[in-house]
C-alpha positions in Angstrom: 11.3 -20.7 3.0 8.5 -21.1 0.3 6.6 -18.7 0.8 8.5 -14.5 0.8 5.8 -13.4 3.3 7.4 -15.7 6.1 10.5 -14.6 7.9 11.4 -18.0 10.2 13.9 -16.1 12.3 11.2 -13.8 13.4 8.5 -16.3 14.0 11.0 -17.9 16.3 11.5 -14.3 18.1 7.7 -13.5 18.1 6.8 -17.2 19.4 7.9 -16.1 23.2 4.9 -14.0 23.1 1.2 -15.3 23.2 -1.2 -13.5 21.6 -4.3 -13.0 24.3 -7.9 -12.1 24.1 -9.0 -9.0 25.3 -12.3 -10.5 26.8 -13.9 -13.5 27.1 -13.8 -15.9 24.7 -15.7 -19.5 24.4 -14.6 -22.4 22.8 -14.9 -25.8 22.5 -11.8 -27.3 24.5 -9.9 -26.1 26.9 -7.5 -23.3 26.5 -5.7 -21.0 27.8 -8.2 -17.8 26.6 -11.2 -16.7 29.9 -14.2 -17.6 29.0 -17.7 -16.6 30.1 -18.6 -19.4 31.4 -18.0 -20.6 35.0 -15.7 -24.1 35.0 -13.1 -25.3 37.4 -9.7 -23.7 36.5 -7.5 -22.9 39.0 -8.4 -18.6 39.3 -11.2 -18.0 41.6 -13.9 -16.4 40.4 -16.7 -16.3 42.7 -19.5 -17.8 45.3 -22.7 -18.4 44.9 -25.6 -20.6 46.6 -26.0 -23.9 46.9 -28.4 -25.8 44.6 -29.4 -29.3 45.0 -27.4 -31.3 41.8 -24.3 -29.0 42.7 -21.0 -30.8 42.9 -20.7 -30.7 46.6 -16.7 -31.4 46.1 -16.8 -27.5 45.4 -18.7 -26.6 49.1 -16.7 -24.2 50.9 -17.0 -25.7 54.1 -14.9 -22.0 56.0 -17.6 -20.0 54.1 -20.5 -22.2 55.6 -18.7 -22.4 58.7 -18.8 -18.5 59.4 -22.5 -18.1 57.8 -24.5 -21.5 58.3 -25.5 -21.0 54.8 -23.9 -23.9 51.8 -21.7 -21.8 49.0 -20.4 -22.8 45.6 -16.6 -21.6 44.7 -16.8 -21.0 40.8 -13.4 -20.3 38.7 -13.0 -19.0 35.1 -13.3 -21.6 32.9 -10.4 -21.1 30.2 -11.3 -22.0 27.1 -9.6 -21.6 23.2 -9.5 -18.6 20.7 -10.3 -18.4 17.2 -9.1 -15.8 15.2 -10.5 -14.7 11.6 -8.3 -12.6 9.3 -10.5 -10.8 7.0 -8.0 -9.7 4.2 -9.2 -6.4 1.9 -7.9 -7.5 -2.1 -9.5 -5.0 -3.5 -7.6 -2.7 -5.9 -6.1 0.1 -3.7 -4.7 -2.8 -1.3 -1.7 -3.2 -4.8 -0.7 0.6 -4.3 3.0 1.3 -3.4 4.8 4.5 -3.8 8.2 3.1 -3.0 8.1 0.9 0.3 6.3 -2.8 -0.2 3.4 -3.0 -1.4 0.2 -3.0 0.6 -1.1 -6.4 -0.2 2.2 -7.7 0.5 2.7 -6.2 3.8 -0.8 -7.7 4.7 0.3 -11.0 3.5 3.1 -10.8 6.1 0.8 -9.8 9.0 -1.8 -12.6 8.0 0.7 -14.9 7.9 2.5 -14.5 10.8 -0.1 -14.1 13.2 -1.8 -16.9 12.1 1.0 -19.0 12.4 1.9 -18.0 16.2 -2.4 -18.5 16.4 -2.0 -22.8 15.4 1.6 -22.4 17.2 0.1 -21.8 20.7 -2.9 -24.0 20.1 -5.8 -21.4 19.1 -7.6 -21.9 15.9 -7.4 -19.4 12.6 -9.0 -18.6 9.7 -9.2 -16.6 6.3 -11.7 -14.4 4.5 -10.4 -12.8 1.7 -12.7 -10.2 -0.1 -13.0 -8.0 -3.1 -15.9 -7.0 -4.1 -17.7 -9.8 -1.7 -16.1 -12.6 0.2 -14.6 -14.8 -2.2 -13.0 -16.9 -0.4 -13.3 -18.2 3.2 -11.0 -20.8 5.2 -12.9 -21.9 8.1 -10.6 -21.5 12.0 -9.3 -25.0 12.8 -6.2 -25.9 14.9 -4.5 -28.0 12.5 -0.7 -27.1 12.0 -1.3 -28.5 8.2 -4.5 -25.9 7.4 -1.6 -23.3 8.0 -0.6 -24.4 4.4 -3.9 -23.7 2.6 -4.1 -20.2 4.3 -0.1 -19.5 3.3 -1.3 -21.0 -0.7 -4.4 -18.7 -0.4 -2.2 -15.4 0.7 0.4 -16.3 -2.3 -2.3 -16.5 -4.8 -4.5 -13.3 -3.5 -3.7 -10.5 -5.9 -5.6 -7.1 -5.3 -8.6 -6.1 -7.5 -11.9 -4.6 -8.0 -13.6 -2.4 -5.8 -13.9 -2.9 -2.4 -16.7 -5.1 -0.4 -15.6 -4.7 3.1 -18.8 -3.4 4.9 -20.3 -6.1 3.3 -18.0 -8.6 4.1 -18.0 -7.7 8.0 -21.6 -7.5 8.3 -21.5 -11.3 6.4 -18.9 -12.3 8.7 -20.7 -10.9 11.9 -23.9 -13.3 11.3 -21.8 -16.2 10.3 -19.4 -16.4 13.2 -22.1 -18.4 16.1 -19.5 -18.3 18.7 -17.0 -15.0 20.5 -14.0 -14.9 18.5 -11.3 -12.6 17.7 -11.9 -10.7 14.3 -8.5 -9.4 12.4 -9.2 -6.7 9.6 -6.3 -6.1 7.7 -7.3 -2.9 5.1 -6.6 0.4 3.6 -10.3 1.3 5.1 -11.3 3.1 1.6 -14.8 3.0 2.2 -17.6 4.9 3.4 -16.7 5.3 6.8 -19.9 5.8 8.5 -21.0 2.2 7.0 -17.7 0.6 8.1 -18.5 2.3 11.8 -22.2 -0.4 11.3 -20.0 -3.1 10.0 -17.6 -2.8 13.5 -21.3 -2.3 15.5 -22.1 -5.3 14.1 -19.5 -7.1 15.2 -19.3 -5.7 18.5 -22.8 -6.3 19.0 -22.0 -10.3 18.2 -19.3 -9.9 21.2 -16.1 -10.3 19.1 -13.1 -9.1 19.7 -12.1 -6.7 17.0 -8.6 -5.6 16.2 -7.9 -3.2 13.2 -4.8 -3.1 11.3 -5.2 0.4 9.1 -2.3 -0.1 6.4 -1.5 2.8 4.4 1.4 4.1 2.6 3.6 7.1 3.5 2.7 9.1 0.9 -0.9 8.6 0.9 -0.5 10.7 4.2 2.6 13.3 3.3 1.6 13.6 -0.1 4.8 15.0 -1.3 4.7 15.3 -4.7 7.0 18.1 -6.8 5.3 18.0 -10.7 2.0 17.2 -12.2 1.1 13.4 -12.1 -1.8 11.4 -13.0 -3.9 9.4 -10.0 -5.8 7.0 -10.9 -8.0 4.9 -9.0 -6.8 1.4 -8.3 -10.3 0.3 -8.0 -12.3 1.6 -10.6 -9.6 2.6 -12.7 -10.5 6.3 -13.1 -7.9 9.0 -13.3 -6.9 12.9 -12.7 -4.0 14.7 -13.6 -3.3 17.5 -10.6 -0.8 19.9 -10.4 0.3 18.4 -6.6 1.0 22.0 -5.6 -2.7 23.4 -5.8 -4.3 20.6 -4.0 -1.4 19.4 -1.7 -3.5 21.2 1.3 -7.3 20.2 0.8 -6.0 17.3 -0.1 -4.1 16.7 3.5 -6.9 18.3 5.0 -9.4 15.7 3.7 -6.8 12.7 4.7 -6.4 14.0 8.2 -10.2 13.9 8.8 -10.4 10.6 7.0 -8.1 9.0 9.6 -9.7 10.2 12.4 -12.9 9.5 11.5 -11.9 5.8 11.3 -9.9 5.7 14.0 -13.2 7.3 16.2 -15.4 4.5 14.7 -12.8 1.8 15.5 -12.7 3.5 19.5 -16.3 4.2 19.5 -16.6 0.1 19.8 -13.6 -0.3 21.9 -11.7 -2.1 18.8 -7.9 -2.9 19.2 -6.8 -0.1 16.4 -3.5 0.2 14.7 -2.1 2.2 11.8 -0.1 1.0 9.9 2.4 2.4 7.3 4.1 0.0 4.6 7.9 1.3 5.7 7.2 -0.2 9.1 9.4 -3.2 10.3 6.4 -5.7 10.0 8.1 -7.7 12.6 7.8 -4.8 15.0 4.5 -4.2 14.0 3.2 -7.7 15.0 5.3 -7.1 18.4 3.8 -4.1 19.2 0.2 -5.6 18.7 0.9 -9.0 20.5 2.3 -7.6 23.4 -0.1 -4.4 23.7 -2.6 -7.0 24.2 -1.2 -8.3 27.3 -1.3 -5.2 28.7 -5.4 -4.8 27.7 -6.7 -8.0 28.7 -9.9 -8.1 30.3 -10.5 -4.3 29.9 -12.9 -4.2 27.0 
């Protein structure tokens, strides 16, 4: 295959599992996802009193016989899903300590999920952000649209400082209809500011999923000799003896991870901690199946 972040066999296996929205969606075509609006699908929702102008074919005559009042049957309307993939392409996304480079793992997740979204008849789009959003691909359902997404993913290289927080605020304002917003990032930014951006997305009633992408070495900090540590965003560096700072580092890292998880849980985001030594197909599989059990709970 042309793109090294796509595995046709994995796509075939994963294609049997639908990507479900966890909350009601809105769209302009019929689809598989619940809508906040009432419609005429087969799943009964509720009764309401008849008002002049209602379709009399939806009158429930049994309810009339019991109560001597006219009631209309309402059903859940189904609609299509719009998935917005937000890829953090700041410099730190290029980190690797021996496993797969973080940006490549993110490419695999974004490409695989966008393929699955469009394959099931829904719409996928992509926003790539560094210091600001520098590429935006609006979501569509066209299969040919995938090539555009894949081309952008293949050419995206991590550089510069992160602008993820501002990007999320911009996306929250730009998306007019409820959508699934999937964030792929190491989330190395101000945690409180990140929480505010996530709250903004939630306020706009979006279904938010977060892939928190880290290298196992960033968590374990398993170094045995002095190293020069370089900030991959602003390029500053420091030489340190790992054994002298390991405990303090791990404590700070644990606090960071707990704070990020807490901010995500505060808005009921679908949070997934991902390390780049994991099998990406398993990560996608777990994401898809977990949403099947969570549907309708958020």
